[in-house]
N, C-alpha and C positions, 0 to 999 in steps of 0.2 A: 731314660730318660726322656726319649724322643726326640735326641739332638743328632741323630746321627748323620745326616745331610751335612752339617755344620762340621762332625768332626772327620768326614769323607772326603769332604773337598775343601778344607783349609789345607792351603800351601804347606804349611808347617807340617802338619801330621803327615801329609803324602809323600812328604819329602824327608820325613825322621827329622826333622831340625828342632832346636831348641831342648832338646831331651834334658840336657844336663843343666843346673846351677852353675854359677861362678864361669858362665862365658857371657863374651859381648858378640852381638850380633851387629851388622851393618846394611840397610837399605838405601841403595844409591839410585837414582834415576833425574833426569830432567825436571824443570818445574811443571808441577801439573800432571805428571804422568801416575800418582797414586801413590805415593809414600806413604802418607798420613792413613790412607786406606788401609795398606797392608798391615800397618802398625796397629791398626785397630783390631785386624784378623791376629795379630800375633797375640794382643791381648785377650781376643776372645778364646782364643785355642788356650791359654793359661789358664783364665776361668773356668774353661769346660774340663781342664786337668782338676781341678778342687783348689787353684791358686789363686792369691791376691794379687792386683796389678795396679801398679802407679803409673798413669799416663803423663809425664813430663811435656808441658809445651811451653817451649822458649820464644817469648814475643806473641803469644796469640793469648787469648781470653778464653777463660772456663765455659764460657757459652757455648763459644766457637767449636773449642774440642768436644763437647758436649754433641753438637750436633753433628759431627762424624758420626759417632755412635748411633744415634739414633736415626738417621738416613741409612748407614749400612744394616742395620737392622730390622729396618722397613724392608730395605731390596732383599733380606735373607728372607724375610717372613713373607715375602709375595712370591718368592721363587722356590721356597723348599716348604717342605710339609714337617712342622714342628706341632709334637703333640700339644704342650702345653706354654703357648707364645709369652701369655703374659707372666708366667713362671721365670722365664728364660730372662725376660728384660729384667724382673727383679731381681735376678741372680748377678746379673752384670752389673746392675747399681750397688749391690750391696758387698761385691767383689773387686770392686775399681773405686780409685779414686783418683780424679785431676788435680796435677799440682801446677801452678804457672810461674813462670819468673822473667821479670824483665832481660832482655838480652846482655847487658852488663852486670846484672846479678846472680848469673848461673854460673857456678864454681863448686870445686869439691866441700870446699868448708860452708858453704850456704847450703849447699845440699844434706850435708852430713848432718847439720843442725838442724834442718826440717825433717828429715828421716827419722833422728832420735825424737825430736820432740813427739812424732805419732806413735813410734814403738814402747819408747820409755813409759808413756802415758796410756798404753794399750786401746790405744784409739784404732789404729790400723797398721798392720805388720804384713807387709809385701812380699812376695816371693820374685817379682818380675816388676822390670820398670821399662816403660818404653818413653824414649827421649825422642821429641821431635824438636827440629826447631835448631840443634847445637852448631856454633858457628866452626865450622873446620876449616873456612877460609883463613882466621885470624887466629885459631886457636892452635898453640904450640903443643908438641909430641909431650911434653912434660907434663900440661895440665890433664890429658888425656890418660897418661899414665897413671896421675894422681887418683882420677876418678876411678881407673880399673882396680887400684890398688882399694878404695872405698867399697866397691862392689865386691871384691873377693873377701876382704874382711867381714862383710856383713853377709856372706852367701845368697848374694843377688844375683840375678839373672837379666840383662840389660840388651834393648836393641835400639840402635840411632838410626837416625834419617840423614842423609846427606844429598846435596843438590850437585848434579855435574853439569859440566856447561859445553853445550856443542860444539865451542870454537876452540876449546881447549884439550889436546892431544896429548898431554902427559898421562902417563900411565905405571903401574907398577908391572914387575915382571911376571907378576901372577894375573894381571890382566884389571887391575883395580884402577878406574879413573882418578884424576885429581878431582878435588882437591886431598882426597884420602892415600893417593898414590905413594906417600913417602912413611904412612902409619897403618896400612893394610895389616900390616905383621900382629897390630893389638888386638884384632877381632877372631874369632873363631869360626864365625860364619858370614859370609858376603852374599849378597846377591845383588843384581841389577834390574831394573825394570825399563824395557823397552818398547815403544810400539810397536804392533804388528795387525794390519789393516784396522777394525774397528776393536782390537781385544789388545791385551798386553802380555807381552812375552817375559817369563820370570827366568833370568839365566843365573847360575849357580857357580860361582867364582872358589868358593872354598863353602863346604860342610862339616862343621864341628870338627875343625881343626886341620881337616884333608882338604888339598886344591883337588878342583874338579876339572875332568879334561875334557868333559862332552858339552860346557856350555849350555844354551836352553834348554829347559827340561818342563816347563810346562805353561801352559796359555792360560790366562785368567781373566775372567770377565771385570771389565774397568768398572763397572756399578760395585761391584760389592767384594773385589779381589779375591774370590773364590775360582778353584780351580772349573775352567771350563771344560778342558780336554786335555789329554797328556800328550806331549809331545817327543 
């Protein structure tokens, strides 16, 4: 297809992450370090695997979320040789749907209702969800377990983003920072994004259910969240 650069430099593909359905992944970072951009790369990897993705944006507009894809695709097409760029853009549009929620309206019941509306009417049947803006500060463990149960029942993979804070030193035994330090066992894969000079370091805490002992594994381009070099 001429998309080899996207595959070879996608962090999920390099680390062999996200290969199974029915798993939940978590991307954590301080504000402004690229969580949404990495979720877009996760979505793009799923699309290149032939899957359909729903990007759920909590508290943001469809237009702003779409801009993330437009901007990252432009960075990719500027820096990588892609045989058919217009075909890639069209494929992303056809295999991705953006769904927005107000912060107070996101719940298992509401999510299930909207997913069933799409699936039962044969409008769009996703394989993967990326969920940006979920409120981990105020969410209970039970609410997240409820969402995990829904994902399992629908055979869906999901990736969440969460904001960590510089002044909060709470951390789980596995190394997952607050506010996810008490619920990290619900996630099969957990990665942290940290600044490293003008680049972004991706630290793997857990990959496909196994805790990592090596820490940082990849250095990413902050513009596209594609692999810059292996560390």
